[in-house]
Structures are given as C-alpha cells and as structure tokens.
C-alpha positions in Angstrom: -76.5 -98.1 37.5 -76.5 -94.5 36.4 -73.4 -92.8 35.1 -73.3 -90.6 38.2 -72.7 -93.8 40.3 -69.4 -94.3 38.4 -68.2 -90.8 39.2 -68.6 -89.4 35.7 -70.9 -86.7 36.9 -68.6 -84.3 38.9 -70.2 -82.5 41.7 -72.7 -85.1 42.8 -72.3 -87.0 46.1 -75.2 -89.4 45.8 -76.4 -91.9 43.2 -78.8 -90.5 40.6 -82.1 -92.2 40.2 -82.5 -93.1 36.5 -85.6 -95.3 36.4 -89.4 -94.6 36.3 -91.1 -94.4 39.7 -94.4 -96.4 39.6 -96.4 -97.6 42.6 -93.6 -96.8 45.1 -90.8 -98.5 43.2 -88.1 -97.6 40.7 -88.6 -99.7 37.6 -87.2 -99.8 34.0 -89.4 -98.6 31.2 -91.2 -101.5 29.5 -89.7 -100.6 26.2 -86.2 -100.5 27.7 -85.8 -97.0 26.1 -83.3 -94.6 27.7 -82.2 -91.1 27.0 -79.0 -89.3 28.2 -79.5 -86.2 30.3 -76.6 -83.9 29.8 -74.8 -81.3 31.8 -75.3 -78.1 29.8 -72.1 -76.6 31.1 -70.0 -78.9 28.8 -72.6 -81.3 27.4 -71.1 -84.3 29.3 -73.5 -87.1 30.2 -74.9 -87.3 33.7 -77.1 -90.3 33.4 -79.1 -92.5 31.0 -82.7 -92.2 32.2 -85.6 -94.5 31.4 -88.1 -93.1 29.0 -91.8 -93.9 29.6 -94.3 -94.6 26.8 -98.0 -95.3 26.7 -97.9 -98.8 28.5 -95.9 -97.3 31.4 -98.3 -94.4 31.6 -101.2 -96.9 31.9 -99.4 -98.8 34.7 -98.9 -95.6 36.6 -102.5 -94.5 36.1 -103.7 -97.9 37.3 -101.5 -97.6 40.4 -102.8 -94.1 41.1 -106.4 -95.2 40.6 -105.9 -98.0 43.1 -104.4 -95.7 45.7 -107.0 -93.0 45.3 -109.8 -94.3 47.6 -107.5 -94.6 50.6 -105.6 -91.4 50.0 -108.7 -89.3 49.3 -110.5 -90.5 52.4 -107.5 -90.2 54.7 -107.8 -87.3 57.1 -106.7 -84.0 55.7 -104.5 -83.5 58.7 -102.6 -86.8 57.9 -102.2 -85.9 54.3 -100.8 -82.6 55.4 -98.3 -84.2 57.8 -96.8 -86.2 54.9 -96.2 -83.0 53.0 -94.8 -81.3 56.0 -92.3 -84.2 56.6 -91.4 -83.9 52.9 -90.6 -80.2 53.3 -88.3 -81.0 56.2 -86.5 -83.7 54.1 -86.1 -81.3 51.2 -84.4 -78.8 53.5 -82.2 -81.5 55.1 -81.1 -82.6 51.6 -81.0 -79.1 50.3 -77.3 -79.1 49.2 -77.7 -82.4 47.4 -80.9 -81.2 45.6 -79.3 -77.8 44.7 -76.3 -79.5 43.1 -78.4 -82.0 41.3 -80.6 -79.2 39.9 -77.6 -77.1 38.9 -75.9 -80.0 37.2 -79.0 -81.0 35.2 -80.4 -77.5 34.3 -77.5 -75.0 34.4 -79.0 -73.0 37.2 -76.2 -71.2 39.1 -75.8 -73.0 42.4 -76.3 -69.7 44.2 -79.9 -69.6 42.8 -80.6 -73.4 43.2 -79.4 -73.3 46.8 -80.8 -69.8 47.7 -84.1 -69.8 45.8 -85.2 -73.1 44.2 -84.7 -75.4 47.2 -86.2 -73.0 49.8 -89.2 -72.2 47.5 -89.8 -75.9 46.9 -89.8 -76.7 50.6 -92.0 -73.6 51.3 -94.6 -74.8 48.8 -94.9 -78.2 50.3 -95.0 -76.7 53.7 -97.7 -74.2 52.7 -100.0 -76.8 51.2 -99.2 -79.3 54.0 -100.6 -76.7 56.4 -103.5 -75.9 54.1 -104.7 -79.5 53.8 -107.0 -79.4 56.8 -108.0 -75.7 56.4 -109.6 -75.9 53.0 -113.3 -76.2 53.5 -116.7 -76.0 51.9 -119.4 -73.4 52.6 -122.9 -73.0 53.9 -125.2 -71.2 51.5 -127.9 -69.0 52.9 -131.1 -70.4 51.2 -134.8 -70.3 52.0 -136.1 -71.3 55.4 -136.5 -74.9 56.1 -133.4 -76.1 54.1 -129.7 -76.4 54.8 -127.5 -76.1 51.8 -123.7 -76.7 52.0 -120.9 -77.5 49.7 -118.2 -80.2 49.8 -114.9 -79.8 48.1 -113.8 -83.2 46.7 -110.6 -84.3 44.9 -111.0 -84.8 41.2 -109.2 -88.2 41.2 -106.1 -89.1 39.2 -104.3 -86.0 38.0 -101.7 -86.0 35.1 -99.1 -83.3 35.5 -96.5 -82.2 32.9 -93.7 -79.9 34.0 -91.1 -78.1 31.9 -87.3 -78.1 32.0 -86.6 -74.5 33.2 -87.5 -74.9 36.9 -88.0 -78.7 37.3 -87.5 -78.9 41.1 -89.7 -75.9 42.0 -92.4 -76.7 39.4 -92.9 -80.3 40.8 -93.9 -78.7 44.1 -96.2 -76.1 42.4 -98.0 -79.0 40.7 -98.0 -81.8 43.2 -98.3 -80.0 46.6 -101.9 -78.7 46.1 -103.0 -81.8 44.2 -101.9 -84.1 47.0 -103.1 -81.8 49.8 -106.6 -81.9 48.2 -106.6 -85.7 48.2 -105.7 -86.5 44.5 -103.2 -89.0 43.2 -100.6 -87.9 40.7 -98.8 -89.1 37.6 -96.1 -86.6 36.9 -94.1 -86.3 33.7 -90.9 -84.2 34.1 -89.2 -82.9 31.0 -87.0 -85.6 29.4 -83.9 -83.4 29.5 -84.2 -82.5 33.2 -85.8 -85.4 35.1 -83.3 -85.9 37.9 -84.7 -83.7 40.7 -88.2 -84.9 40.2 -87.1 -88.5 40.6 -85.2 -87.7 43.7 -88.3 -85.9 45.2 -90.3 -89.1 44.5 -87.7 -91.0 46.6 -88.0 -88.5 49.4 -91.8 -88.7 49.3 -91.6 -92.4 50.1 -89.3 -91.6 52.9 -91.8 -89.0 54.2 -94.5 -91.7 54.3 -96.3 -91.2 51.0 -98.3 -94.4 50.3 -97.4 -96.4 47.2 -99.2 -95.3 44.1 -100.2 -91.9 45.3 -97.3 -90.3 43.4 -95.8 -91.7 40.2 -93.0 -90.0 38.2 -92.4 -90.9 34.5 -89.7 -89.2 32.5 -90.6 -89.4 28.8 -91.0 -87.7 25.6 -94.0 -85.4 25.1 -95.1 -87.1 21.9 -95.4 -90.5 23.7 -95.7 -90.2 27.5 -97.2 -86.7 27.5 -99.7 -87.6 24.8 -100.7 -90.8 26.5 -101.2 -89.0 29.8 -103.3 -86.2 28.2 -105.5 -88.8 26.4 -105.9 -91.4 29.2 -109.5 -92.0 30.0 -108.9 -92.6 33.7 -107.0 -89.3 34.2 -109.5 -86.8 35.5 -107.4 -83.7 35.0 -104.2 -82.7 33.3 -102.1 -79.7 34.4 -99.4 -78.5 32.1 -96.7 -75.8 32.1 -94.9 -75.2 28.9 -95.4 -73.7 25.4 -98.6 -72.5 24.0 -98.4 -74.8 21.0 -98.1 -77.8 23.3 -100.9 -76.5 25.4 -103.2 -76.5 22.4 -102.4 -80.1 21.7 -103.1 -81.1 25.3 -106.6 -79.4 25.1 -107.3 -81.5 22.0 -106.0 -84.7 23.5 -108.1 -84.1 26.7 -111.4 -84.1 24.8 -111.9 -87.9 24.9 -113.2 -87.9 28.5 -113.6 -84.1 28.8 -111.0 -84.0 31.6 -110.3 -80.8 33.4 -107.3 -78.9 31.9 -105.1 -76.3 33.6 -102.5 -74.5 31.5 -99.6 -72.2 32.4 -98.1 -71.3 29.1 -95.9 -68.7 27.5 -95.3 -65.0 28.2 -93.9 -61.9 26.8 -93.8 -59.7 29.9 -93.7 -55.9 29.6 -91.5 -54.2 32.1 -92.3 -50.5 31.9 -90.0 -47.8 33.3 -91.6 -44.3 33.7 -89.7 -41.1 33.8 -90.4 -40.7 37.6 -88.9 -44.2 38.5 -86.0 -44.8 40.8 -83.6 -45.7 37.9 -81.1 -47.6 40.1 -83.8 -49.9 41.4 -85.4 -50.2 37.9 -82.1 -51.1 36.2 -81.3 -53.8 38.8 -84.9 -55.0 38.7 -84.9 -55.2 34.9 -81.7 -57.2 34.9 -83.2 -59.7 37.4 -86.5 -59.8 35.4 -84.7 -61.0 32.2 -81.4 -62.5 33.1 -82.3 -64.6 36.2 -82.1 -68.3 35.1 -80.7 -67.2 31.8 -84.1 -65.7 30.9 -85.7 -69.2 30.8 -88.8 -68.1 32.7 -92.4 -67.7 31.4 -92.7 -64.5 33.5 -89.4 -63.0 32.3 -89.5 -59.2 31.7 -88.6 -59.8 28.1 -90.0 -56.5 26.8 -88.3 -53.5 28.4 -90.5 -50.5 27.8 -88.8 -47.2 28.5 -90.1 -43.6 28.7 -88.2 -41.7 25.9 -86.9 -39.1 28.3 -84.9 -41.5 30.5 -84.3 -44.3 27.9 -80.7 -43.3 26.9 -79.5 -43.0 30.5 -81.3 -46.2 31.5 -79.8 -48.1 28.6 -76.3 -46.9 29.4 -76.6 -48.3 32.9 -78.4 -51.4 31.9 -75.9 -52.4 29.1 -73.0 -51.9 31.5 -74.7 -54.1 34.1 -75.5 -56.8 31.5 -71.8 -56.8 30.3 -70.7 -57.2 33.9 -72.7 -60.4 34.6 -70.4 -63.3 35.3 -71.1 -66.3 33.1 -69.6 -69.7 34.1 -69.9 -73.1 35.6 -73.2 -73.3 37.5 -71.5 -75.2 40.3 -69.2 -72.3 40.9 -70.7 -70.1 43.7 -69.3 -67.0 42.0 -71.3 -67.7 38.7 -74.2 -65.2 38.2 -75.5 -66.7 34.9 -75.1 -70.3 33.8 -75.8 -72.0 30.5 -79.1 -72.5 28.8 -80.5 -76.0 29.4 -79.7 -77.6 26.0 -77.8 -77.1 22.8 -81.1 -77.0 20.8 -82.4 -74.2 22.9 -79.2 -72.2 22.8 -79.4 -72.3 19.0 -83.0 -71.3 19.0 -82.2 -68.2 21.2 -79.3 -67.2 18.9 -81.6 -67.5 15.9 -83.6 -64.6 17.3 -80.4 -62.5 17.1 -80.3 -63.1 13.4 -84.0 -62.3 13.2 -83.5 -59.0 15.1 -80.9 -58.0 12.6 -83.1 -58.9 9.7 -85.9 -56.8 11.1 -83.6 -53.8 11.4 -83.3 -53.9 15.2 -80.2 -52.5 16.9 -78.0 -55.0 18.9 -76.9 -53.1 22.0 -75.1 -55.9 23.8 -74.4 -59.6 23.7 -75.9 -61.7 20.9 -73.4 -64.5 20.8 -72.1 -67.5 22.6 -68.8 -66.9 24.5 -65.7 -68.7 23.5 -62.8 -70.0 25.6 -63.5 -72.4 28.4 -67.3 -72.0 27.9 -67.3 -72.8 24.2 -68.4 -76.4 24.8 -71.4 -75.4 26.7 -74.9 -73.9 26.0 -74.0 -70.4 26.9 -75.5 -67.2 25.5 -74.3 -63.7 26.6 -76.9 -61.3 28.0 -78.5 -59.9 24.9 -80.2 -56.5 24.5 -81.9 -55.6 21.3 -83.7 -52.3 20.5 -86.6 -53.0 18.2 -88.0 -50.7 15.6 -91.6 -51.5 16.3 -93.8 -53.2 19.0 -95.0 -55.4 16.1 -91.6 -56.8 15.3 -91.4 -60.6 15.8 -88.7 -60.1 18.5 -91.2 -58.0 20.4 -94.1 -60.5 19.9 -92.6 -64.0 20.2 -91.3 -65.6 23.3 -87.6 -66.1 23.0 -87.2 -67.8 26.4 -83.6 -66.8 26.9 -81.3 -63.9 28.1 -82.7 -61.8 25.4 -84.6 -58.5 26.1 -86.3 -56.3 23.5 -86.3 -52.6 24.2 -89.2 -50.3 23.1 -89.7 -46.6 23.8 -92.9 -44.7 24.7 -93.9 -41.1 24.9 -96.9 -41.2 27.2 -99.0 -43.5 29.5 -101.5 -44.3 26.7 -98.7 -45.6 24.4 -97.1 -47.5 27.3 -100.4 -49.3 27.9 -100.8 -50.1 24.2 -97.4 -51.7 24.1 -98.0 -53.6 27.3 -101.2 -55.1 26.0 -99.9 -55.4 22.5 -99.3 -59.2 22.4 -101.5 -62.2 22.6 -99.8 -63.3 25.9 -100.9 -62.1 29.3 -98.9 -63.8 32.1 -96.9 -61.2 34.0 -95.9 -57.6 33.7 -94.4 -54.8 35.8 -93.9 -51.1 36.1 -91.6 -48.7 37.8 -93.0 -45.4 38.9 -93.4 -43.2 42.0 -97.0 -42.2 40.9 -99.4 -44.2 43.0 -102.5 -43.5 41.0 -100.7 -44.5 37.8 -99.4 -47.7 39.4 -102.9 -48.9 40.4 -104.5 -47.8 37.2 -102.0 -49.8 35.2 -102.5 -52.8 37.5 -106.2 -52.7 36.6 -105.7 -52.0 32.9 -102.8 -54.4 32.0 -104.2 -57.6 30.5 -102.1 -59.9 32.6 -102.6 -62.4 35.3 -99.9 -60.8 37.5 -98.6 -57.3 37.8 -95.5 -56.2 39.8 -95.2 -52.6 41.0 -91.6 -51.4 41.6 -90.4 -55.0 41.6 -90.5 -58.0 39.3 -90.9 -61.8 39.3 -92.0 -62.0 43.0 -93.7 -65.3 43.7 -95.1 -66.9 47.0 -96.9 -70.1 47.7 -99.9 -68.1 48.9 -100.2 -65.9 45.8 -102.1 -67.0 42.7 -99.9 -67.5 39.7 -101.3 -67.7 36.1 -102.2 -65.8 33.0 -104.8 -64.9 30.4 -104.9 -65.1 26.6 -102.3 -67.3 25.1 -100.6 -67.6 28.5 -103.3 -70.1 29.6 -105.9 -70.5 32.2 -106.2 -71.7 35.8 -104.0 -70.7 38.7 -101.2 -72.2 40.6 -100.6 -71.5 44.3 -102.8 -70.3 47.2 -106.4 -71.2 47.7 -106.9 -70.9 44.0 -104.7 -73.9 43.4 -106.7 -76.0 45.9 -109.9 -75.0 44.0 -108.3 -76.1 40.7 -107.7 -79.6 42.2 -111.2 -80.1 43.7 -114.7 -80.1 42.4 -117.7 -78.7 44.3 -120.7 -80.8 45.4 -123.8 -79.0 46.6 -125.8 -80.8 49.3 -129.4 -79.9 50.2 -131.0 -81.0 53.4 -134.7 -80.6 54.3 -134.6 -79.6 57.9 -138.3 -78.8 58.4 -140.6 -81.8 58.4 -143.6 -79.5 57.6 -142.1 -78.8 54.1 -142.8 -81.9 51.9 -140.0 -82.8 49.6 -142.5 -83.9 46.9 -145.8 -82.8 45.3 -148.5 -83.6 47.9 -151.3 -85.9 46.7 
C-alpha cells in the first residue's frame, strides 16, 4: 500500500499506484527495490514506488513483443477508438490527475488543471483521430507498373520521459506510437512517476489490450540503460539532457535501433525596439517563469535592443518580483517549487557562477525563507551577463533563471540567437513583418515564435537541431517517426516481362 493510501499525502483523494505496470497488471519490481517520491513543496514523502531494473525491462519488452502482432494488425479505427476513450477518461478524471501532478512535480494547480490535463487529453484525441487517416502514397512511375508505399509500425518502442512535464510528455510519446500500431515500454522519471502509472491504469479502463503499454519507473543507469540496449526494442525515444541523449545513442548501437531525441535548449527571446513592450514583458515572463523555468523551450536568453533595454528591464524586474510563490495546490500560486532539492541546488549554483563571471544580478537569486524554506523554491532570477559567451548565456540552467543580453542591430541579434550549440526554440517581438519572417528563416532552431512564445499544439511539429536533438514530436511528423516505409512494386502489364527474356 502506498503512503498516499494512509492519508500522509495531503491533497489526494484516490490511492496512488506505486508498482510497475507490466502486461496489464501492477507488479512489484523483481529486485524489491523502491524509491520515495517526494512532494517538492515540503519534501514530505508521497509514496514508495517500485524501481525497475534490467530483468523487469526484459519482462515488459517480452509482453510488448507478444502483444505486437494483434495490436499492429488491429484496424486503425479500432486503435483510434481506444485513444479517444482514454482522452475522455483523462478529462473525467482531470481534477484527480491535476492534483497528482502538482503534488509530485510542484506545478501550480492552476497550470496542471488549466494546461497539462487539457493538453494531455487533446494529444490522445488528436492521434486517436489520426490513426485511420495516416496513409501511404502512390508514386508516379513508368507505364506498366504500380508503385505504392505502406506505412508500418516499427515494433516495440522504448520511451523515456523526464520529470518536468511527466503527464503531458507521456501523451506526446505514447499517443503517436500507439496510433501507428506500435507497442510501448515507457520509463517515467524516477522522481515523478505517479501520473504515468495512473495513465496506465486508465488505459486499461479504456480497453488497451494487455502488453501494449508497459510503464516502468526506474533509474536511468539501470532501467533506462537496459531499455536503450535491449535487442528487441526497435526504437527508443528520449526527452531529457543532451549528455544522456549521447549515452542513449551509444547504447542503441547493438541492434541499430531507431533513435529520436528531444534534448536541451537555450532559447533566445529577442525584443526589438519596435515591439509592443507590454506584450513582450508579459510574454518574456511566461517564456521563462512558467513551470519554474523547467522547460527545454524556455526563453532563457532575453535579448534586448539597447534602446529599449532599460525600460523593458524596469517592467520585467517589477513583474518578476510580483510573482506569487507558494504551495502548488493553492489556486492562487503562480510559481511553485522546483521538482527536487538536487535541482534547486543546481539552479542556485548558477547564481554563484554568474557572480564569478562578473554578471549583474537584477532580481532573485535565492531560495525564499519563511513557510517555503523547507521546499525546493527559487525566486524568479534575472541576471545581466557581460558577454554572450559567458557560461550562464551558453549552458542550460533549467530553472527560473534568465540571462539578459543587449544588441545594437539585427545582425548582432541574429549572432546572439545562433550563438549556442542548442537549437530547439526561439522567439522575437517586432512589428516589422519582413524582419520577423527573415529571422524565422535564419534562426537555427526547430521552432520559432513571432510575437508569442512557447505555443504548442498536437498538430504542430516539435523538436530541434544541433545539441537539441533530432526527430519530431506531434503532428504527421510524429506518425512518420513511429513508422517505417515499405515500397511495393506491381507489374500491371503482362506484356512487360519481370525478367530477362531468354
């Protein structure tokens, strides 16, 4: 029985699933190993969750392999119906899922309820509807032959999701894979596994056959490594750090499995002198402080035209200082805690680094005291760097930490925007339409937002270039990532021999 069953996890109204989900059943890890998942608001325990290792991964892969023939050949419409029923269940259990996500991750309940749950349901609904609409093509070839393509599922897919948006990212990974006819072994982050386990339970309720989806909380060095190396896993999809992405590529080499990586980012958010400053200030705050800055697409480099920089920063600092930190289950909270003590300390270490590099701390830079002292809180932090080459302007902090840089002209702004090894997302604020579209072309980034930031949609491709990874989530591109193309040639003219005549 989980700790939440005994009432020790305030705010939950239903038991927490704390076992592995393999072949349609919740089971203990073979090793018996467990790890506490903590409430980052006060670091109190929520549950002791089973931790998978290589033998558990093997059992899950075998279950998925056994389920694959029936699931992959089931009509696309039927597969879609299961995902559509799941979307309905997510919405009907929305309050429960939102509270679970906020308790486990620190997301403010206003965001979990208003963004994470609706986006999760929308993703399953989008791919549920796409399942019977994703098709092959007929290729115009020489007379006498018909050439067409089939889109076929790759097989058993290993998926590894991070701790910053665990509920939403499970849908980004699983929905297209399942719609395309694959079976899944998903490893949620060991510190935020609860919403993924609850989704697994709802999948069974929606009619997902046993073995099609398996969910294994576990450490990256054991469960994650075993999944990336497993010879019967045809593809591994990973969201997380660039360093771990490199290790997954190496581990995948044994059977040359397909790899899809959505890695780090250092998004440039550029404000030109002709921008609507009110919109840009509010948008910049959303870009970096939403989810405590724990987002790969965060606008963590604020790049300001020198003529408006001082006025912009006056407004931006005032807004940052007004953000209400607090218990994520309080509807009035605008920014909750970071997800773990270790990550809080890592983010704060960049404040020390900024000072060492000669940067100017404009706001924040510390953990609040008082009733929040026991939690993983960091104040919204704004640092003005000396150079675009400073480490705080190059490395992903992954917290409520924004680095300010100034520019004099468009050419310098573009150099700064493209001046890191990352290329996930970036944005710009301007009323000049020609400039906007030119920067959209010239920014080395998988996504560009014009006069907005961090917009996502199930139909819009999501992914990056450079050290931000390769492959795309969402939309038709995601379905292509989870299928392989087979080309079929048919001789339709009996007069054309399919061989050398003798």
